[in-house]
N, C-alpha and C positions, 0 to 999 in steps of 0.2 A: 062405293067400295071401301070395305071396313079394313083393308090391310095397308096398315102403315109401316113403311120399311125405313130404318135408320141404320146408319153405320156407326158401331162402337168402337172403342178402342181396341187395338189388337190384343192388348193384355187380358181383356175381358174374355173374348171367345177365340181369338187368333183368326177371325174370318168376318164376312158380313153376318151381322146379327140383326135382329128386327125386333120392333116394339108393335104389339098388336092390341089395339084398344079392346077389341071383342074378347080376348082372352080372359078378361076379368069377368066377363058376363057367363063365359063358358057354352059349349055346345057339343054335340056329339063327336064330331070331327076331331076335337083336340081333348075329348074325354077318355084317356087311356083305359081301355076296357079289354078283357079276354073275351073269346067267344066259349059257349057253353057245350057245344056238340062234342061226342067222343073223338069224331074223326079230327077235328081240329086240334084237341088236346093232345092226341097221338102224334100228330104231325109237329106240333110244338115242342113235344119232348124229342123227337128225333132231331129237330134242328139244333135244340141244346147240346144233344149228343155229339152232333157234327161239330159244333163250335168247340166243344171239350176236346174232341179228338184232333182237330185241325190245329188249335191253339195259335201259336206265333208263326206257324209254317203258312198259314193262309195269307197270299198276298192281295186278295181282292174277294170282296164279298157282294152278293147281288141280294138286294132286299126289295119285296113287293108282294104282289097277289098271284092270282093263277097264271098270269102271263109270264112271271118270272119263275114261277114253279114249273111252267112248261119246258123250261131248258131240259128237264129230265125225261121229257117224252119226245115231242115233235123236235125240239132242239138238241138232243142229245149228241147227234153226231158233229154239230157244230161246236158245241160245248167242248168235246173231246179235243178238238182241233185248237181251239183258241184259249181254254182255260184249265184244262187238266194239269198241264205242267206247271200251272202258275197256283196249284193248290187252292183252286177257287172254290168257296162255300155257297151253296143256294139257300137262301132264306127266304123262299117265297112260300106263300101259304094261299091257296084258291079261296078266293070269297072275301079276302081282309080288306079291310078299309083302314084310313089312317088311324083310327083310334086303336085298332087292334095291332098295327105296327109298333105304335107308341108303347103299348103295355109289353110287347114282345122285348123290346129293346131294354127294357127294365127287369125282364124276368128269364135272363139266360141265353138269348140268342146272340149276343155278342161278347158274353163273358169269356175272358181269356184270349180274345182276339186281339191282333194289332196290325191289321191290314194295310197295305199302302193305298188302297183304293176301295171305295164302296160305291156300286152302282145302284141308283134308287130311282124306282118307278111305280108310283102308287096314286090311287085316287079315283080310278075308274068306277069301282063299286061304290064309291060316295055319290056318284052322279046319277044313281038309280032313282027315278021317280022325284018326289019332293023332300028327300031325306035330308040334303044339304044344299045350300047355296053354293053358287061358285066361290064367293068369298069365304064361306066357311071351309070349303075343301082346301082352298090356298092356305087358310090358316093351318089345317092338318099337316099339310105338306112342310110347311115352314116349320112346324113345331118339331118334326121328324128330323129336318135338318139341323135344328138347333140342338137337339138331343145327341144327335150323331157328332156334332161338334164337340159338345161337352164330354161325352163319353170316349170318343176317339179322337182326341185332339190332333194326333200325328197323321191322321187319315185324310187323303183327299177324296172329296165326294163328286161322282159324276151325276149330276141331276138331269134326268130325262124328263120330257113331257109326258103327260098322259097320252098315251096313243090314241089316235082316231078310231072310231067305232061306227058301226051301222053301214050298211051298204051304200045307201045314198045320203043326201043332205039331211039333217034331222037336228031337232032341238037339243038331243042328248049330245051330238056331236059339237054343236055350238057352244054347249055348256063346257064341255072339255076345253075347247079353245079359249073360253073366258079364263078358266083356271090357269091355263098355260101362258096366257098373257100377264098374270101375275107373278107366278112362280119362276118365270124366267129372269125377274129382277133380284132373285135371292143370291144367285152366284157373285162371287168377288173376283173370279179367275185367279185366285191364288190357292185357295183351300177348297172352293166350291166351283164347279164347272158346269156350264149348261151346254148340252149336246142335243139339238133339235134335229131330228130326221123323220118325224112323223109323216111330213108331207110325201115322202117316198112311197108310203103305203097307199097314196090316193092318187087315182089317175087325173089326167087333164080334164075330164069330164065329172070330177068329183065322185068317183066310185072307188069302192074298195074291192079290189079282185079276190075271188075265193082262192086263187093260187097263193096268196099272201095271207089272207085270213079266212079260213074256209068258213067259220061262222060269223065273220065280220066282227070279231073281238079278239079271238086267240090265234096265235100265229102258226103258220105252216113252217116246215123246215126252211123254205125260202125267206119268210118273214124273220126267222132267227138269224138267217145268214146276213140280212140286210143290218139287223141290230149289231151282231158282232163286227162287221166291216165299218159301221158307222162310228163305233166308239173306239176301235182299235187304235187309231193314231194318238188319241190324248191318252189311252190307257198303257199303251207300252211307253209313252213318254214318261208317265207318272212311276210306272214299275221299273223303268230304266232297262228294259230287255228288248230282245229284238221283235221287231213288228211281224206279227203273223200275216202272211200274204194270202189273199183269197184262192 
């Protein structure tokens, strides 16, 4: 395992910090980079516009890939119930990997924002094929947490596991679990919190139902409902508002 975690003085980061010896060598999961396709650029511009319009009114932001972006589609009714009144901002882009999120955080997505909470779930696209090892993906997630702590020091981070994927047991699902075993060590339960509910998406037989993930990756409305209900207790506590009831 190439991830080495160390707790630094609160004056340095104000939360759990981490030293990763592999960062010096570099790899794609921590090499901040944009994507070059027009669709991605247009979405990036849209998110920057959202951030500028929301400004300090935004109480919570969601950062991630297509699963996060899906709050605007399959999850829109759940979003309206749980997050619209909190001026939440969706910063998800389909297909993104950790390196793309790192770039976005430096290029407008959080400019002018001072949310009380940031919900982060990223990394599933890094698990495709042999592009990144579990350790490298964990590096990428750790780098994002560190950057968020540096750029938004007053924001509490709700770090979520990479959700399970594939209908049955698979090597890729195992890879996801290996990453989650490492990144769950990042939170300090003061500024960064770990909320793991991925197991709810899997049956006792190890299957992922289509009613929750129609393509065994992206969520149905029911899947988003599970997400919202699972983080609501901690989120409402951080925001200091009334808990939304199912």
